[in-house]
C-alpha positions as CSV (number, residue, x, y, z in Angstrom):
1,M,0.3,-0.5,-0.2
2,I,3.0,2.2,1.0
3,N,4.8,1.6,-2.4
4,K,1.5,2.6,-4.2
5,I,1.3,5.5,-2.4
6,R,4.7,6.9,-3.1
7,T,4.5,5.7,-7.0
8,L,1.2,8.0,-6.9
9,T,3.2,10.8,-5.5
10,L,5.9,10.4,-8.0
11,V,3.7,10.6,-10.8
12,T,1.8,13.6,-9.9
13,L,5.0,15.6,-9.5
14,A,6.1,14.5,-12.8
15,L,3.0,15.7,-14.2
16,A,3.4,18.9,-12.8
17,G,6.6,19.8,-13.7
18,C,5.4,19.0,-17.5
19,Q,2.7,21.8,-16.7
20,A,4.8,23.8,-16.2
21,E,7.6,23.4,-18.7
22,A,5.1,23.8,-20.8
23,T,3.3,26.9,-19.8
24,K,7.2,28.6,-19.9
25,E,7.5,27.2,-23.6
26,G,4.2,28.9,-24.4
27,A,4.7,32.5,-22.6
28,A,8.5,32.1,-24.8
29,A,6.6,32.0,-27.9
30,A,3.6,34.3,-27.2
31,P,4.2,37.6,-29.3
32,Q,5.4,41.1,-27.4
33,A,3.1,43.8,-28.9
34,A,5.5,45.8,-31.6
35,P,6.5,49.0,-30.5
36,I,4.2,51.8,-32.1
37,A,6.9,54.3,-34.0
38,V,6.1,58.1,-32.7
39,Q,7.5,61.5,-33.6
40,T,8.6,63.4,-30.0
41,T,9.8,67.0,-29.7
42,P,11.0,68.6,-25.8
43,I,8.8,70.4,-23.4
44,V,9.6,73.7,-23.6
45,A,9.8,76.1,-20.7
46,T,8.1,79.8,-21.0
47,Q,6.7,82.4,-18.7
48,V,2.7,83.4,-18.2
49,P,1.1,85.6,-16.2
50,D,0.6,84.8,-12.9
51,R,-3.1,83.8,-13.5
52,L,-5.8,81.5,-11.5
53,D,-8.4,80.0,-13.9
54,L,-11.2,78.9,-12.1
55,D,-15.1,78.0,-12.8
56,G,-18.6,78.3,-11.3
57,T,-22.2,79.5,-12.3
58,L,-22.9,82.8,-12.0
59,E,-25.8,84.1,-9.5
60,A,-27.9,87.1,-9.7
61,R,-26.7,90.0,-6.7
62,R,-29.9,89.8,-5.5
63,R,-32.5,87.1,-5.2
64,A,-35.6,86.2,-3.2
65,R,-38.9,84.7,-2.6
66,I,-41.2,87.3,-1.8
67,A,-44.2,86.8,1.0
68,P,-47.1,88.2,1.6
69,R,-47.3,90.1,5.1
70,I,-50.4,89.2,5.9
71,S,-52.8,86.2,5.4
72,G,-55.8,86.1,2.6
73,H,-57.1,85.1,-0.4
74,V,-55.5,85.7,-4.3
75,A,-57.5,88.3,-5.8
76,E,-55.5,89.2,-8.6
77,V,-51.8,88.1,-10.0
78,K,-49.9,91.2,-12.3
79,V,-46.8,89.6,-13.1
80,E,-45.7,86.1,-14.8
81,R,-42.4,84.5,-15.2
82,G,-39.8,87.0,-17.1
83,S,-41.9,90.3,-16.2
84,V,-39.7,93.5,-15.4
85,V,-40.9,95.3,-12.6
86,K,-39.6,98.2,-10.5
87,A,-39.9,98.7,-6.8
88,G,-43.1,99.3,-5.4
89,D,-44.7,97.6,-8.2
90,A,-47.5,95.3,-6.9
91,L,-46.9,91.7,-8.1
92,V,-50.0,90.0,-6.4
93,V,-53.1,91.4,-5.0
94,L,-55.1,89.9,-1.7
95,R,-58.5,90.6,-1.6
96,T,-60.2,93.3,0.9
97,D,-63.3,92.8,1.8
98,D,-62.3,91.0,4.7
99,F,-60.2,93.3,6.2
100,E,-62.4,96.7,5.5
101,L,-64.5,94.3,7.4
102,A,-62.3,93.6,10.2
103,A,-61.6,97.9,10.5
104,R,-64.7,98.6,10.7
105,A,-65.2,95.9,13.3
106,A,-62.2,97.0,15.7
107,Q,-63.0,100.7,15.1
108,A,-66.3,100.0,16.6
109,R,-65.2,98.3,19.7
110,V,-62.8,101.2,20.3
111,K,-65.9,103.8,20.2
112,A,-67.4,101.8,22.6
113,Q,-65.0,101.8,25.0
114,R,-64.2,105.3,24.5
115,E,-68.1,105.9,25.8
116,Q,-67.5,103.4,28.7
117,L,-64.9,105.3,29.9
118,G,-66.7,108.7,29.8
119,G,-64.4,109.9,26.7
120,Q,-62.4,111.5,29.3
121,A,-58.7,111.5,28.3
122,G,-57.6,110.1,32.1
123,A,-58.4,107.9,34.8
124,A,-58.7,110.4,37.6
125,A,-61.3,111.7,35.4
126,V,-63.8,108.3,34.9
127,P,-67.1,109.6,36.1
128,E,-67.0,106.3,38.5
129,V,-63.8,107.3,39.6
130,V,-64.8,111.3,40.3
131,A,-67.4,109.3,42.5
132,A,-65.5,107.2,43.9
133,R,-63.4,109.5,45.1
134,L,-65.8,112.6,46.1
135,D,-67.3,109.4,48.6
136,W,-63.9,109.0,50.4
137,E,-62.7,113.4,50.4
138,S,-66.6,113.4,52.0
139,A,-65.5,110.3,54.6
140,R,-61.9,111.6,55.3
141,D,-63.0,114.7,56.2
142,Y,-65.8,113.6,58.2
143,L,-63.5,111.4,60.5
144,A,-61.2,114.2,60.8
145,R,-63.6,116.6,62.1
146,V,-64.9,113.8,64.2
147,R,-61.3,113.3,65.8
148,P,-60.5,115.9,68.5
149,L,-64.1,115.3,69.2
150,H,-63.8,111.3,70.6
151,E,-60.3,112.5,71.8
152,K,-62.6,114.5,74.5
153,G,-64.8,112.3,75.2
154,A,-67.7,114.0,73.4
155,M,-67.9,111.1,71.1
156,D,-68.2,107.6,72.2
157,D,-66.1,105.2,70.6
158,L,-68.6,103.4,68.6
159,A,-69.7,106.3,66.2
160,F,-66.1,106.8,66.4
161,E,-65.8,103.5,65.1
162,Q,-68.0,103.7,62.6
163,A,-66.4,107.0,61.0
164,E,-63.0,104.7,60.5
165,R,-64.3,101.6,58.7
166,R,-66.6,104.6,56.4
167,E,-63.7,106.2,55.3
168,A,-61.4,103.1,54.9
169,V,-64.3,101.4,52.6
170,T,-64.4,104.3,50.4
171,R,-60.9,104.9,50.5
172,A,-60.7,100.8,49.2
173,M,-63.7,101.7,46.5
174,H,-61.4,104.8,45.1
175,Q,-59.0,102.8,44.4
176,A,-60.9,99.7,43.4
177,A,-62.4,102.8,40.7
178,R,-59.1,103.5,39.6
179,Q,-57.9,100.4,38.7
180,R,-60.7,99.7,37.1
181,A,-60.7,103.0,35.0
182,Q,-56.9,102.4,34.5
183,A,-58.1,98.7,32.9
184,G,-60.6,100.2,30.7
185,F,-57.7,102.8,29.1
186,A,-55.3,99.6,28.7
187,Q,-58.2,98.1,27.0
188,L,-59.0,101.2,24.6
189,Q,-55.7,101.3,23.8
190,A,-54.9,97.9,22.8
191,L,-58.2,98.1,20.5
192,T,-57.3,101.7,19.1
193,V,-53.8,100.0,17.7
194,E,-55.7,96.6,16.7
195,A,-58.0,99.5,14.7
196,D,-55.1,100.9,13.3
197,M,-53.2,97.6,12.1
198,R,-56.3,96.3,10.7
199,Q,-56.8,100.2,8.7
200,G,-53.5,99.0,7.4
201,D,-54.3,95.6,6.5
202,T,-56.0,97.5,3.3
203,E,-52.5,98.4,2.4
204,K,-50.6,95.6,3.3
205,S,-53.2,93.2,0.6
206,N,-50.5,94.7,-2.4
207,V,-47.7,92.0,-2.5
208,S,-45.1,95.5,-4.0
209,A,-41.4,94.0,-5.4
210,P,-38.9,95.1,-3.1
211,F,-36.1,95.9,-5.7
212,D,-36.0,96.6,-9.0
213,G,-35.5,92.8,-11.0
214,M,-36.8,90.5,-13.2
215,V,-39.8,87.9,-12.2
216,V,-38.3,83.8,-12.2
217,A,-41.2,82.1,-10.7
218,R,-44.8,82.8,-9.5
219,F,-46.4,80.0,-7.0
220,V,-49.6,81.0,-6.5
221,E,-53.7,81.4,-8.5
222,V,-56.5,83.7,-7.8
223,G,-58.4,82.0,-5.2
224,E,-55.5,80.4,-3.1
225,F,-55.5,81.3,0.3
226,V,-51.9,82.4,1.4
227,G,-49.4,83.7,4.6
228,P,-46.3,85.6,5.4
229,Q,-45.2,81.7,5.2
230,N,-46.0,81.3,1.4
231,P,-43.6,82.7,-0.8
232,V,-45.8,83.8,-3.6
233,V,-43.1,85.1,-6.7
234,E,-39.4,84.8,-7.2
235,L,-37.7,87.9,-8.5
236,V,-34.0,88.3,-9.3
237,D,-32.2,91.7,-9.4
238,A,-29.4,90.5,-12.8
239,R,-27.7,94.2,-12.8
240,E,-25.1,93.1,-11.1
241,L,-23.7,89.3,-11.1
242,K,-21.7,87.4,-8.9
243,L,-19.7,83.9,-9.3
244,I,-18.6,82.1,-6.3
245,L,-15.2,80.7,-6.6
246,D,-13.1,78.1,-4.5
247,V,-9.6,79.3,-4.7
248,P,-7.2,76.5,-4.1
249,E,-5.0,76.2,-1.4
250,R,-1.5,77.4,-3.0
251,A,-3.2,80.6,-4.5
252,A,-5.1,81.7,-1.9
253,A,-2.5,83.8,-0.1
254,R,-2.2,86.1,-3.3
255,V,-5.9,86.7,-4.1
256,R,-7.3,89.8,-2.6
257,E,-10.0,92.2,-2.9
258,G,-9.8,94.6,-6.0
259,Q,-7.9,92.1,-8.3
260,T,-9.6,92.0,-11.7
261,A,-11.0,89.3,-13.8
262,D,-12.0,88.5,-16.7
263,I,-15.2,86.2,-16.8
264,T,-16.1,84.4,-20.0
265,V,-19.9,83.0,-19.9
266,D,-20.5,79.5,-21.2
267,G,-23.5,80.1,-24.1
268,A,-23.7,83.3,-24.4
269,G,-20.9,84.7,-25.9
270,E,-19.9,87.3,-23.7
271,V,-16.7,88.5,-21.6
272,L,-17.8,90.5,-18.6
273,K,-15.0,92.6,-16.9
274,G,-15.2,91.3,-13.3
275,T,-14.0,92.5,-9.5
276,V,-13.0,90.4,-6.7
277,R,-15.4,91.8,-3.5
278,H,-15.6,89.2,-0.7
279,L,-13.2,86.7,0.3
280,A,-14.2,84.0,3.4
281,G,-12.5,84.6,6.7
282,A,-11.0,81.1,6.9
283,L,-10.1,78.1,4.7
284,D,-12.9,75.0,4.0
285,A,-11.0,72.6,6.0
286,T,-12.4,69.7,3.8
287,R,-11.5,70.8,0.7
288,R,-8.7,73.2,1.3
289,T,-9.6,76.4,-0.2
290,L,-10.6,79.8,0.2
291,T,-14.4,80.6,-0.7
292,I,-14.0,84.2,-3.6
293,E,-16.6,86.4,-4.6
294,V,-16.4,87.8,-7.8
295,Y,-19.2,91.0,-9.3
296,A,-19.3,91.5,-12.3
297,D,-21.8,94.7,-14.5
298,N,-24.9,93.2,-16.3
299,A,-26.8,96.7,-16.6
300,N,-27.7,95.7,-20.2
301,G,-28.6,92.2,-18.8
302,A,-26.8,90.3,-21.8
303,V,-26.3,87.8,-18.9
304,R,-28.9,85.8,-17.4
305,P,-28.0,84.4,-13.6
306,G,-27.4,80.4,-14.3
307,H,-24.5,80.5,-17.1
308,F,-21.6,78.4,-15.9
309,A,-18.1,80.7,-16.1
310,R,-14.9,80.6,-16.3
311,A,-13.0,83.4,-14.1
312,R,-9.4,84.3,-14.4
313,I,-8.1,86.5,-12.1
314,E,-5.0,88.5,-12.7
315,L,-2.2,87.5,-9.8
316,G,0.3,90.0,-10.9
317,G,3.6,88.9,-11.8
318,A,5.0,86.3,-14.2
319,R,5.2,82.4,-13.3
320,T,6.6,79.4,-14.9
321,A,4.7,77.1,-17.4
322,L,5.6,75.0,-20.3
323,E,5.2,74.6,-24.2
324,V,3.8,72.0,-26.1
325,P,2.5,71.4,-30.1
326,A,-1.6,71.3,-30.1
327,T,-1.0,68.4,-32.3
328,A,-0.4,66.8,-28.9
329,L,-3.2,67.2,-26.3
330,T,-6.3,64.1,-27.0
331,E,-8.8,65.3,-24.9
332,R,-10.8,62.5,-23.6
333,A,-14.2,62.7,-21.0
334,G,-13.3,66.5,-20.9
335,V,-10.0,65.5,-19.4
336,S,-6.7,66.8,-21.4
337,R,-3.2,64.4,-21.6
338,I,-0.3,64.4,-23.7
339,Y,1.9,61.3,-24.2
340,V,5.9,61.6,-22.8
341,V,8.1,59.3,-23.4
342,R,9.8,57.7,-20.7
343,G,12.0,54.7,-21.1
344,G,10.9,53.2,-24.0
345,K,7.3,53.8,-23.3
346,A,4.8,56.4,-23.8
347,E,3.4,57.4,-20.7
348,A,0.0,59.9,-20.1
349,E,0.2,63.0,-18.5
350,I,-2.8,65.1,-17.2
351,V,-2.4,68.6,-18.1
352,Q,-4.4,72.2,-18.0
353,V,-4.5,74.1,-20.7
354,I,-3.2,77.7,-20.1
355,E,-3.2,79.9,-22.5
356,R,-3.1,78.9,-26.8
357,R,-0.2,80.5,-29.0
358,G,-0.9,79.6,-32.3
359,D,0.2,76.3,-32.8
360,R,1.5,75.6,-29.7
361,L,-0.1,75.3,-26.0
362,V,1.0,77.1,-22.8
363,V,-0.1,73.6,-19.7
364,E,0.9,72.8,-16.5
365,G,0.9,69.4,-15.2
366,S,3.3,66.6,-13.9
367,I,5.9,67.1,-16.6
368,Q,8.8,68.7,-16.8
369,A,11.0,70.7,-19.3
370,G,13.2,69.0,-21.7
371,E,11.2,65.4,-21.7
372,A,10.2,64.5,-24.5
373,V,6.4,64.7,-25.7
374,V,5.1,62.7,-28.7
375,A,4.5,65.1,-31.3
376,A,0.8,63.8,-32.4
377,P,-0.6,60.8,-30.8
378,P,-1.6,57.9,-33.1
379,R,-5.2,56.2,-32.4
380,T,-3.5,53.0,-30.9
381,L,-1.3,54.7,-28.9
382,A,-2.4,54.0,-25.0
383,D,-0.4,54.8,-21.5
384,G,2.5,52.1,-21.1
385,S,2.5,51.9,-24.8
386,P,6.1,50.5,-26.3
387,V,7.2,53.8,-29.0
388,T,10.0,53.8,-31.0
389,V,11.5,57.5,-31.7
390,G,11.4,58.0,-35.5
391,A,14.6,59.2,-36.9
392,A,13.5,62.9,-37.8
393,A,12.6,63.3,-34.3
394,A,15.1,61.9,-32.4
395,A,17.3,64.6,-34.3
396,V,15.0,67.1,-33.2
397,G,15.6,65.8,-29.8
398,K,18.5,66.2,-29.7
């Protein structure tokens, strides 16, 4: 039995060895990818103005959703999407019937309360208070007259005590009457304020534009019930546009208020002149960027808010960049690449195009001046492809 196991083990090892040899032979026999012939040219260092290129979305300087100051039913909608309005123009009108009825009822309550107080200007002049004060003064004077008589024994104790009680009762009645009158005047004041508010509701029935602008959207129809929590119209003032940008940490220290920016607007064919206005007080710790706002004049309304735009901010001075042939650039999914020959292979490098100079491009990326870039990459060229440099191109490289 042991001999059989040994025999099987030897046979298995022999077969494994044969398979490994066959694999090595097959690998040696597999053809390698043929090098792709390319022409190269050296990457050249160049000087460019120190600029910062950023992109973002244009927004209106002022944008607001307008809501009524009071609650009510919509009687009329005076604007539509795209309407141009001036500050103070009516946007939506609320029904005034209910407001007028409420105002008349409030005025009636004020009148009734004033009549109840005798039409007087103060609590001391209210008839009830005057009568209570006269009773108290009479009782007080009587007590003052009989006090000496009681002290001399000319008045018995019971009569004197009655005089004291009468003075105390009338004094308390006067105080109570005065308090009631004061409460009545406080209520009159509250009713007057309410009446003024109800009277002003009619004037508040117009929902007006707080600034000059254009209507972006309206959210109500005639008959709807709305209140201060329900926006009825969205309004924008696009005479000045702002572009909110995120400046990379490496450039944050060189950006300051007052710097100029050229803003290229996608889809509008417009270039706006902007100015850096506001800088955040600190960098975003997560994105490592500084948020800034660039403002641009748009008094002619040529550009609408919402466009994607690219801003070029002039930082002053110059910096070193790299120059390559325009034919060396390839784009895929919106990403710009060039191919640099290193160790007999083409390596793809992502670059950012700064500007075009005729048939050459100024770029930035993880590349060095003097490296050999493929001048016109063939369609079959890929990252890591083996290449051979053509004779003419090699001469250029030298």
